[in-house]
C-alpha positions in Angstrom: 130.0 6.3 33.0 129.5 8.0 36.3 126.8 10.6 37.1 126.8 13.6 39.3 123.8 14.7 41.5 122.5 17.1 38.9 122.2 14.5 36.2 120.4 12.1 38.6 117.8 14.8 39.5 117.1 15.8 35.8 113.6 14.1 35.7 112.6 15.9 38.8 113.6 19.2 37.3 111.4 18.6 34.2 108.6 17.5 36.5 108.8 20.8 38.3 108.7 22.6 34.9 105.6 20.6 34.0 103.9 21.6 37.3 104.6 25.3 36.6 103.2 25.1 33.1 100.1 23.3 34.3 99.4 25.9 36.9 99.9 28.7 34.3 97.5 26.9 32.0 94.9 26.7 34.9 95.4 30.4 35.6 94.9 31.3 31.9 91.9 29.0 31.6 90.3 30.6 34.7 90.7 34.2 33.4 89.9 33.5 29.7 86.7 32.3 28.2 88.3 29.2 26.6 88.9 25.9 28.3 92.4 24.3 28.2 91.6 21.1 30.2 93.3 18.7 27.8 96.5 20.7 27.9 96.3 20.9 31.7 96.0 17.2 32.1 98.7 16.6 29.5 101.1 18.7 31.7 100.1 16.7 34.8 100.6 13.4 33.0 104.0 14.6 31.9 104.8 15.4 35.6 103.7 11.9 36.6 106.0 10.3 34.0 108.9 12.4 35.3 108.1 11.4 38.8 108.1 7.7 37.8 111.4 8.1 36.0 112.8 9.8 39.1 111.6 7.0 41.3 113.2 4.4 38.9 116.5 6.3 39.0 116.4 6.5 42.8 115.8 2.8 43.1 118.6 1.9 40.6 120.9 4.3 42.5 120.1 2.6 45.8 120.7 -0.8 44.3 124.1 0.4 43.1 123.4 0.0 39.4 124.0 3.7 38.7 127.5 4.9 39.7 127.9 8.4 41.0 131.1 10.6 41.0 130.8 11.9 44.5 130.8 8.4 46.0 133.9 7.1 44.2 137.2 6.9 46.1 139.3 7.2 42.9 
């Protein structure tokens, strides 16, 4: 199975989404009287997990264990 560049960057895409939601939670928490600290940190921990997955995919790609379609000669 070969992967294209979009599939290899999928964890980074979800990490970006987690960052956006975390910032929205911080904004809502600032303007409302309630505190959403646990949800804020949950979103940032999700972003951290996505970053670590993206790092693992990048390392495996550099080592040649993940084949990519744009690099094949066939």
